[in-house]
C-alpha positions in Angstrom: -0.1 -0.1 0.0 2.9 2.4 0.7 4.3 1.7 -2.8 0.8 2.6 -4.3 0.6 5.8 -2.2 4.0 7.0 -3.4 3.2 5.9 -7.0 0.0 8.0 -7.0 1.7 10.8 -5.1 4.3 11.0 -7.9 1.7 12.0 -10.4 1.2 15.4 -8.6 4.5 17.0 -9.4 4.5 15.2 -12.8 1.2 16.7 -14.0 1.7 20.0 -12.3 5.1 20.3 -13.8 3.9 19.7 -17.2 1.3 22.4 -16.7 3.8 24.9 -15.4 6.1 24.1 -18.3 3.4 24.7 -20.9 2.1 27.9 -19.5 5.6 29.5 -18.9 7.0 28.2 -22.3 3.8 29.5 -24.1 4.2 32.9 -22.3 7.9 33.1 -23.5 6.9 32.2 -27.1 4.1 34.8 -27.1 6.7 37.5 -26.1 8.9 36.5 -28.9 5.8 37.1 -31.3 5.4 33.3 -32.1 1.9 33.0 -33.7 -0.7 31.3 -31.4 -1.2 28.4 -33.6 2.6 27.5 -33.5 2.3 27.6 -29.8 -0.6 25.2 -29.8 1.0 22.8 -32.4 4.5 22.6 -30.7 4.7 23.8 -27.0 1.2 22.7 -25.9 1.3 19.4 -27.9 4.7 18.5 -26.5 3.7 19.6 -23.0 0.7 17.4 -22.8 3.1 14.4 -23.9 5.7 15.5 -21.4 4.5 13.1 -18.6 4.7 10.1 -20.7 8.1 11.1 -22.2 9.7 11.6 -18.7 8.4 8.4 -17.3 9.8 6.5 -20.4 13.1 8.2 -20.2 13.7 7.2 -16.6 12.2 3.7 -17.5 14.4 3.3 -20.4 17.6 4.6 -18.2 16.6 1.7 -15.7 16.0 -0.7 -18.6 12.5 -1.2 -17.4 11.1 -2.2 -20.9 7.7 -3.4 -19.8 6.9 0.1 -18.3 8.3 1.7 -21.5 6.0 -0.1 -23.7 3.1 -0.5 -21.3 3.0 3.2 -20.7 2.7 4.1 -24.4 0.2 1.4 -25.2 -1.8 2.0 -22.1 -2.0 5.8 -22.6 -3.1 5.2 -26.3 -5.9 2.8 -25.5 -7.0 5.0 -22.6 -7.0 7.9 -24.9 -9.2 6.4 -27.6 -11.4 4.2 -25.3 -11.5 6.3 -22.2 -10.9 9.9 -22.9 -12.6 10.2 -26.4 -15.6 8.2 -24.8 -15.9 10.7 -22.1 -15.6 13.6 -24.2 -18.3 12.3 -26.8 -20.6 11.8 -23.8 -20.0 15.3 -22.6 -20.8 16.7 -26.2 -21.1 14.8 -29.5 -18.1 15.1 -31.6 -18.2 16.2 -35.3 -14.9 15.1 -37.0 -13.4 17.5 -39.5 -12.2 16.2 -42.9 -8.4 16.6 -42.1 -8.9 14.6 -38.9 -11.0 12.0 -40.6 -8.8 11.2 -43.6 -5.3 12.1 -42.4 -4.8 12.4 -38.6 -6.9 9.2 -37.6 -5.2 7.2 -40.4 -1.9 8.4 -39.2 -2.9 7.2 -35.7 -3.7 3.9 -37.2 -0.5 3.8 -39.2 1.5 4.3 -35.9 -0.1 1.4 -34.3 0.7 -1.0 -37.3 4.2 0.5 -37.6 4.7 -0.5 -33.9 3.3 -3.9 -34.5 5.8 -4.5 -37.2 9.0 -3.0 -35.4 8.1 -4.8 -32.1 7.8 -8.4 -33.7 11.3 -9.6 -34.8 10.7 -13.2 -33.7 7.6 -13.5 -36.0 8.5 -11.3 -39.0 12.4 -11.9 -39.0 13.0 -15.1 -37.2 14.8 -13.2 -34.5 15.8 -14.8 -31.2 13.9 -11.9 -29.3 11.5 -9.2 -30.1 12.8 -5.8 -29.4 12.3 -2.0 -30.6 16.0 -1.3 -31.1 17.9 1.9 -31.6 17.4 1.8 -35.4 13.7 1.2 -35.0 13.6 4.2 -32.5 15.2 6.4 -35.3 12.6 5.2 -37.7 9.8 6.1 -35.4 11.4 9.4 -34.9 11.7 10.1 -38.6 7.9 9.4 -38.8 7.4 11.9 -36.1 9.4 14.5 -38.2 6.9 13.8 -41.1 4.0 14.4 -38.8 5.5 17.8 -37.5 5.9 18.6 -41.2 2.2 17.8 -41.8 1.2 20.2 -38.9 3.6 23.0 -40.1 1.8 22.6 -43.6 -1.6 22.8 -42.0 -0.6 25.9 -40.2 0.6 27.6 -43.3 -2.5 26.7 -45.3 -4.7 28.0 -42.5 -6.4 24.6 -41.8 -6.1 25.2 -38.1 -8.5 27.7 -36.7 -8.4 26.8 -33.1 -7.1 29.3 -30.7 -4.8 28.4 -27.7 -5.2 30.5 -24.5 -1.8 31.8 -23.5 -1.0 33.1 -19.9 1.1 36.2 -19.6 4.3 36.2 -17.2 7.3 38.4 -17.0 10.4 36.9 -18.6 11.9 36.4 -15.3 8.9 34.6 -13.8 8.5 32.5 -16.9 12.0 31.4 -16.9 11.7 30.5 -13.2 8.6 28.7 -14.0 10.1 26.7 -16.8 13.0 25.5 -14.5 10.5 24.7 -11.8 8.2 22.7 -14.1 11.3 20.8 -15.5 12.4 19.9 -12.0 8.8 18.8 -11.0 8.7 16.7 -14.1 11.9 14.9 -13.2 11.0 14.4 -9.6 7.6 13.1 -10.4 8.8 10.8 -13.3 11.6 9.2 -10.9 9.1 8.6 -8.2 6.7 6.9 -10.5 9.1 4.6 -12.1 10.7 3.7 -8.8 7.4 2.8 -7.0 5.8 1.3 -10.1 8.6 -1.3 -10.0 8.2 -1.8 -6.4 4.5 -2.1 -6.5 4.6 -4.8 -9.0 7.2 -6.6 -7.0 5.1 -6.3 -3.9 1.9 -7.5 -5.6 3.6 -10.1 -7.5 2.3 -8.9 -10.9 4.1 -7.9 -13.9 5.3 -4.3 -14.6 3.4 -4.5 -17.8 0.0 -4.5 -16.0 1.0 -1.7 -13.7 2.1 0.4 -16.6 -1.0 -0.4 -18.7 -3.2 0.7 -15.8 -2.2 3.0 -13.1 1.1 4.6 -14.9 -0.7 5.2 -18.3 -4.0 6.6 -16.9 -1.9 9.0 -14.6 0.3 10.1 -17.5 -2.8 10.8 -19.5 -4.5 13.1 -17.2 -3.5 16.3 -19.2 -5.1 14.9 -22.2 -8.2 14.0 -20.2 -8.5 17.4 -18.7 -7.9 19.2 -22.1 -10.4 17.1 -24.1 -13.2 17.2 -21.6 -12.9 21.0 -21.0 -12.8 21.4 -24.9 -15.9 19.2 -25.3 -17.7 21.2 -22.7 -16.9 24.4 -24.6 -17.9 22.7 -27.8 -14.5 22.8 -29.2 -14.6 19.6 -30.7 -11.6 20.0 -33.0 -9.5 20.4 -29.9 -11.1 17.6 -28.1 -10.4 15.1 -30.8 -7.1 16.5 -32.2 -5.7 16.5 -28.7 -6.4 12.8 -28.4 -5.4 11.6 -31.8 -2.2 13.9 -31.9 -1.3 12.5 -28.4 -1.4 8.9 -29.6 0.8 9.7 -32.6 3.2 11.6 -30.4 3.3 8.6 -27.9 4.4 6.0 -30.5 6.6 8.1 -32.9 8.1 10.4 -30.5 7.9 9.0 -26.8 8.5 5.4 -27.9 11.1 6.4 -30.6 13.1 8.4 -28.1 12.9 5.7 -25.4 14.3 3.0 -27.9 17.1 5.4 -28.8 18.1 5.6 -25.1 17.8 1.8 -24.6 16.3 -0.9 -26.8 12.8 -1.7 -25.7 12.2 -5.5 -25.2 8.6 -6.9 -25.9 7.0 -9.8 -24.2 4.7 -12.0 -26.2 1.5 -10.8 -24.2 2.3 -7.1 -25.3 1.0 -8.1 -28.7 -2.5 -8.2 -27.3 -2.2 -4.7 -26.2 -0.9 -3.7 -29.7 -3.9 -5.3 -31.3 -6.3 -3.6 -28.9 -4.6 -0.3 -29.8 -5.1 -1.1 -33.5 -8.8 -2.1 -32.9 -9.4 1.1 -30.9 -8.2 3.2 -33.9 -10.3 1.2 -36.4 -13.3 1.5 -34.1 -13.0 5.3 -33.9 -12.6 5.5 -37.6 -15.8 3.3 -38.2 -17.9 5.2 -35.5 -17.2 8.4 -37.6 -19.3 6.9 -40.6 -22.1 5.1 -38.6 -24.3 8.3 -38.3 -24.6 11.5 -40.0 -22.2 14.4 -40.6 -19.1 12.4 -39.5 -20.0 12.5 -35.8 -19.3 10.5 -32.7 -22.4 10.5 -30.6 -22.9 9.8 -26.9 -24.0 6.3 -27.5 -20.7 5.5 -29.3 -18.8 7.4 -26.5 -20.5 5.1 -24.1 -19.5 2.1 -26.2 -15.9 3.3 -26.2 -15.8 3.4 -22.4 -17.5 0.0 -22.2 -14.7 -1.5 -24.4 -12.1 0.1 -22.0 -13.6 -1.3 -19.0 -13.7 -4.8 -20.5 -10.2 -4.4 -21.4 -9.1 -3.6 -18.0 -11.1 -6.3 -16.5 -9.6 -8.8 -18.9 -6.1 -7.4 -18.3 -6.5 -7.9 -14.5 -8.0 -11.4 -14.8 -5.4 -12.5 -17.5 
């Protein structure tokens, strides 16, 4: 119980640190006359993925591959089933054309690419399945393409969302950036340490801890952003935040983690990879089941039901 307490406690500095980092960095960028949309596509996007990245960096350094892969897959599954489901129940989500035909397919592509690079034993008759450093570089190259796509959308004016930016003095913003980074590091280290300890205490795999407690905790920024956006009827932000986060997690977070230290994959992780692919396909299907490319409240409820069923199966497995 003490390990669980400290594990959950670690999310406080992690999430608060990410929020401080985003707010302070956005303020500095605004003072440098960087356009609002650029701030949204870069600083805010990177900031919401900072918890996953920091946890994975420490896990890679400690060679805890199950936490690295479990955190990425668990976050993506929670994003699509849990967060998108809650957002759709809050307010039906109309999906714009770019998201339908480019961003969601990219999200699906990232899941399939992970399936390929993580299955050396099946596809290449290897002795072990591992996302090695070369695979990590490939994932990061995919991420560069995704960033290029975002920049192109920005130039053509396809993004119309506005991102609120807080105003701080330069001195205060710099202090907050440093503080945010420090809190991220502290929170990330505490979470990794006690996730491993909790798994040991309970006699369960690190994979299960990462797919449940760790991944849900690191996805809290996405949950807050999407639910608030749905309440304000900013459906583009609600959906784009989730889909973009999933692409970030595989191409950027997992790619960077694999470059630090190769990520080994156990056979059961293929189940999680296929669930991630299924979640992407299901969201894509739901867009066309009704009128006007909309994910309605009933479909949101179904997404949440799938997530609950997945967690129950994971625990009982």
